[in-house]
C-alpha positions in Angstrom: 72.3 97.2 105.8 72.7 94.6 108.7 75.4 92.1 108.7 77.5 93.1 105.7 80.4 94.5 104.5 80.5 98.5 103.9 82.2 101.5 104.3 81.7 104.7 105.3 81.7 106.4 101.7 79.3 103.8 101.2 76.8 104.2 103.9 77.2 108.1 103.5 76.3 108.2 99.9 73.3 106.1 100.4 71.8 108.5 103.5 72.6 111.6 100.8 69.8 109.8 98.2 66.4 111.5 98.6 64.7 108.4 98.5 66.6 106.8 101.6 64.0 107.0 104.5 65.2 104.2 106.6 68.7 102.9 107.4 69.4 99.6 109.6 73.1 99.4 110.8 73.5 96.6 112.5 76.8 94.7 112.5 78.0 96.3 109.6 81.8 95.8 108.9 84.4 98.4 108.2 81.8 101.3 109.1 83.4 103.8 111.9 81.7 105.8 114.5 82.8 109.2 111.6 81.0 107.5 109.1 77.8 107.3 111.4 78.2 110.4 112.5 78.2 111.7 109.1 75.3 110.6 107.9 73.1 111.5 110.3 74.6 114.8 109.7 74.1 114.3 105.6 71.0 112.0 105.9 68.5 114.9 105.4 65.3 112.6 104.1 66.1 109.8 106.8 62.8 109.3 109.2 64.6 106.3 111.1 68.0 105.0 111.8 68.5 101.6 113.9 71.8 101.1 115.4 73.3 99.2 117.7 73.5 100.3 121.5 76.5 100.5 121.9 76.7 103.5 119.7 74.5 105.3 121.8 77.5 105.9 124.4 79.9 106.5 121.8 78.4 109.0 119.1 78.5 112.5 119.8 75.5 113.9 122.0 75.3 116.7 119.3 74.9 114.5 116.6 71.9 112.4 118.2 70.6 115.7 118.7 71.0 116.7 115.5 69.8 114.2 113.7 66.2 114.1 116.3 65.7 117.6 115.7 65.2 117.3 112.4 62.6 114.2 112.4 64.9 111.2 112.5 63.7 109.0 115.1 67.0 106.6 116.3 66.2 103.2 117.4 68.7 101.1 119.8 69.1 97.4 118.9 70.7 95.2 121.4 71.9 92.6 119.2 74.5 90.3 119.7 
């Protein structure tokens, strides 16, 4: 989903799909920190999520920990 326009509700709905295993959210317009937090919580089938490194400092640690504990690998990308 990189370099597109989406909404929090849209990416959360995709994360809820049982077939969704990987998400790459680099430069996605209109997706907030709240939306990323929620998709990391509800995306039970997600194995890997790529996010901009700037979100690593912004996301609450307990959300990152929750995703990693259930087996989701978070990859931090540094893209301009």
